[in-house]
C-alpha positions as CSV (number, residue, x, y, z in Angstrom):
1,M,97.3,100.3,180.4
2,E,98.6,96.7,181.9
3,K,101.2,98.5,184.5
4,Y,100.7,101.2,187.1
5,I,101.9,104.1,186.0
6,N,102.3,107.4,188.7
7,L,102.2,110.4,187.0
8,D,100.9,114.3,189.1
9,K,100.0,116.4,186.7
10,K,103.4,118.3,186.5
11,D,104.9,115.2,185.2
12,C,102.0,114.8,182.8
13,S,101.9,118.8,181.9
14,Y,104.7,118.2,179.5
15,I,103.6,115.0,178.2
16,A,100.3,116.2,177.0
17,H,101.4,120.1,175.3
18,Q,104.5,118.5,174.2
19,Y,103.1,115.2,172.5
20,F,100.0,115.7,172.6
21,G,98.9,119.2,172.4
22,K,96.5,118.6,175.3
23,S,96.0,119.1,178.8
24,A,97.6,117.4,182.0
25,A,93.8,116.5,183.5
26,W,93.5,114.9,179.5
27,L,96.5,112.6,179.9
28,Q,95.3,111.7,183.6
29,Q,92.0,111.1,182.7
30,R,92.7,108.5,179.6
31,I,96.2,106.6,181.8
32,Y,93.6,106.3,184.9
33,G,90.7,105.8,182.8
34,Y,88.9,108.4,185.0
35,K,85.1,109.0,184.6
36,V,84.1,112.5,182.6
37,R,80.4,113.6,182.4
38,G,79.5,109.7,183.1
39,K,82.1,108.2,180.2
40,V,85.3,106.4,181.1
41,Y,88.2,108.0,179.4
42,T,91.0,105.7,178.5
43,L,94.1,105.8,175.9
44,S,93.3,104.9,172.1
45,K,95.8,102.4,170.4
46,K,96.9,105.6,169.0
47,D,97.4,107.6,172.3
48,I,99.6,104.5,173.5
49,E,101.9,104.7,170.6
50,T,102.3,108.4,171.1
51,F,102.7,107.8,175.0
52,N,105.3,105.3,174.1
53,F,107.5,107.5,171.2
54,A,107.2,110.2,174.2
55,L,109.0,108.6,177.1
56,Q,111.6,107.1,174.3
57,D,112.1,110.5,173.3
58,I,112.5,111.8,176.7
59,S,114.2,108.8,178.1
60,K,117.3,109.5,174.8
61,K,117.0,113.4,176.1
62,I,118.0,112.5,179.3
63,G,120.8,110.0,178.1
64,S,122.7,112.6,176.3
65,L,122.7,115.3,179.2
66,S,126.0,115.3,181.0
67,I,128.0,117.3,183.5
68,S,131.4,118.7,182.5
């Protein structure tokens, strides 16, 4: 990914489970390009699309919140 993203495991957990059906560790490995079992894993084009959709979806949900 071109821009720096600072997500801890709690931040990743919701997105990973809800949008990818995977663990927070799985998502962090791909966002940060961690080396796992000798191979560097990154997000595929489809994963990037899903991640961007997740961010937009969460943004819409937060934007619709209000306190009465």
